[in-house]
C-alpha positions in Angstrom: 76.8 117.4 112.9 74.3 117.6 115.0 71.8 115.0 113.5 74.8 112.5 113.1 74.8 111.8 116.5 71.2 110.5 116.9 71.9 108.4 113.7 75.0 107.0 115.0 72.9 105.9 118.0 70.3 104.3 116.1 72.7 102.6 114.4 74.6 101.4 117.1 71.4 99.8 119.0 69.5 98.6 115.7 71.0 98.6 112.3 74.5 97.3 113.5 73.1 94.2 114.7 71.1 93.5 111.3 74.1 94.6 109.3 76.7 92.3 111.4 75.0 89.5 110.1 76.1 89.9 106.4 78.9 92.8 106.7 81.6 90.6 106.9 80.8 88.8 103.6 80.1 91.6 101.0 82.6 94.3 100.2 82.8 97.1 100.6 81.0 96.1 104.1 83.5 94.8 106.7 83.4 94.2 110.5 85.8 95.8 112.9 86.6 94.2 116.1 87.8 96.3 118.9 87.8 96.2 122.7 85.9 98.6 124.9 88.6 101.3 126.2 86.8 101.1 130.2 85.2 97.5 129.7 87.4 95.5 128.0 84.4 94.1 126.6 84.8 92.9 123.0 82.8 94.6 120.2 81.8 94.2 116.4 81.2 97.2 114.5 79.8 97.0 110.8 81.8 99.6 108.6 82.3 100.3 105.1 86.1 100.3 104.2 88.8 99.9 100.9 92.2 99.4 100.5 94.0 102.3 99.4 97.5 103.7 99.0 97.4 104.9 102.3 96.3 101.5 104.0 92.8 100.3 104.7 90.4 103.1 104.9 87.0 103.7 107.1 85.3 106.7 106.5 84.4 108.2 110.0 81.0 109.6 109.3 79.7 110.0 112.5 82.6 111.9 113.7 86.1 110.9 115.7 84.3 110.5 119.0 82.8 107.3 117.2 83.3 104.4 120.2 85.2 101.9 117.5 87.3 104.8 116.5 88.5 105.7 120.2 88.8 102.0 120.8 90.9 101.3 118.0 93.1 104.3 118.5 93.3 103.7 122.3 94.4 99.8 121.8 96.5 100.6 118.9 94.8 98.5 116.8 92.1 95.8 116.6 90.8 93.1 113.7 88.8 93.6 110.4 86.8 90.7 108.7 86.2 91.5 105.2 85.2 88.6 102.3 85.3 86.1 105.2 88.6 86.9 105.9 90.4 88.2 109.2 93.3 90.3 109.4 94.8 92.5 112.4 94.5 96.4 112.0 97.8 97.7 112.9 98.8 101.3 113.5 95.0 103.2 113.1 95.2 106.8 112.7 93.0 109.7 112.1 93.8 111.7 108.7 91.6 114.3 107.3 89.2 113.0 104.7 90.8 115.6 101.9 94.3 113.5 102.3 92.8 110.2 100.9 94.4 109.9 97.4 91.9 106.8 96.4 90.0 107.0 93.2 86.5 106.3 92.0 84.0 105.4 94.4 86.7 104.3 97.1 87.8 108.0 96.9 84.3 109.5 97.0 83.1 107.2 99.9 86.4 107.9 102.1 86.1 111.6 101.6 82.5 111.6 102.5 83.1 112.7 106.0 85.8 115.4 107.6 88.0 112.1 108.5 88.7 108.7 107.9 90.2 106.3 110.1 93.4 104.5 108.1 95.3 101.4 109.3 97.6 99.1 107.8 96.2 95.3 107.2 98.3 93.1 109.3 98.5 89.1 109.3 95.6 87.2 108.7 93.9 85.7 111.8 
């Protein structure tokens, strides 16, 4: 876990800006829209996520202290854009990755970290 935070910081300031240009178009990539807990500022974070029987599952590869995770939990949701379509993310919760029942690549990836953020896809916005 010690190496994950420096990689997360690099991604936040470098990689996310590049991936944000195309992530909203190419599944399994997506862009999560969330609001800062203290600043109230709007943020966009590229993620990899999958529709599963538990809801929309996003692996938390850099730990639950990631700002996008904290922001979604604090706000009770946010929005996600995938394949050019934007939806509300409702009722986000962090579950142990071992509880995800998805099969194939979705199952492998959503269980790659210790935990996964799961939310319900709400109405299209």
